[in-house]
C-alpha positions as CSV (number, residue, x, y, z in Angstrom):
1,M,63.3,-105.6,-15.1
2,A,65.1,-107.4,-17.8
3,L,66.3,-111.0,-18.3
4,V,69.9,-111.5,-19.6
5,K,70.9,-114.9,-20.9
6,V,74.6,-115.6,-20.8
7,I,75.5,-118.6,-22.9
8,L,78.9,-120.1,-22.1
9,E,81.3,-121.8,-24.6
10,S,80.4,-125.1,-23.0
11,G,76.8,-124.6,-24.0
12,A,75.5,-124.0,-20.5
13,T,73.1,-121.1,-20.0
14,V,72.9,-118.7,-17.1
15,E,69.9,-116.4,-16.7
16,V,70.3,-113.1,-14.8
17,E,67.4,-110.9,-13.8
18,C,68.4,-107.2,-13.5
19,T,67.3,-103.7,-14.4
20,S,67.1,-102.6,-18.0
21,A,70.1,-100.4,-17.7
22,Q,72.2,-103.2,-16.2
23,A,71.1,-105.5,-18.9
24,D,72.1,-103.0,-21.6
25,D,75.5,-102.5,-19.9
26,M,76.2,-106.3,-19.8
27,V,75.4,-106.7,-23.5
28,A,77.4,-103.6,-24.4
29,S,80.4,-104.8,-22.3
30,F,80.4,-108.1,-24.0
31,A,80.2,-106.5,-27.4
32,R,83.1,-104.3,-26.6
33,F,85.1,-107.3,-25.3
34,A,84.3,-109.3,-28.5
35,F,85.2,-106.4,-30.8
36,E,88.2,-104.7,-29.1
37,K,89.4,-107.7,-26.9
38,R,89.5,-105.2,-24.0
39,V,88.7,-106.9,-20.8
40,P,85.9,-105.0,-19.0
41,E,85.1,-104.8,-15.4
42,K,83.9,-108.4,-14.7
43,R,82.0,-107.7,-11.5
44,T,78.5,-106.4,-12.0
45,I,76.6,-105.1,-8.9
46,L,72.9,-106.0,-9.3
47,T,71.7,-104.8,-5.9
48,P,73.5,-103.7,-2.7
49,N,73.4,-107.3,-1.6
50,Q,74.0,-109.1,-5.0
51,S,76.7,-109.1,-7.6
52,I,77.8,-111.4,-10.3
53,Y,81.2,-112.1,-11.9
54,V,81.3,-112.9,-15.6
55,D,84.6,-114.1,-17.3
56,F,83.8,-112.9,-20.8
57,S,86.7,-115.1,-22.2
58,K,84.5,-118.1,-21.5
59,V,81.3,-116.6,-22.9
60,A,79.9,-117.3,-26.4
61,V,76.8,-115.1,-26.3
62,V,75.2,-112.5,-24.1
63,R,71.6,-111.8,-25.0
64,R,68.9,-109.6,-23.5
65,E,65.5,-111.2,-23.5
66,F,63.1,-108.5,-22.3
């Protein structure tokens, strides 16, 4: 398991617990968005019953903790 911290432009922080692969994908998606300005798939499926929606245009930092 991994912890991803999503820091919004407003300064608010959201923590998401997910698998290592999902954490790596979230960080890589944000990096591609920041570099290429290409809007990635915003919905991330965590488990069959859980998903999150991240609007990267309102995000300042996405950081993997562990």
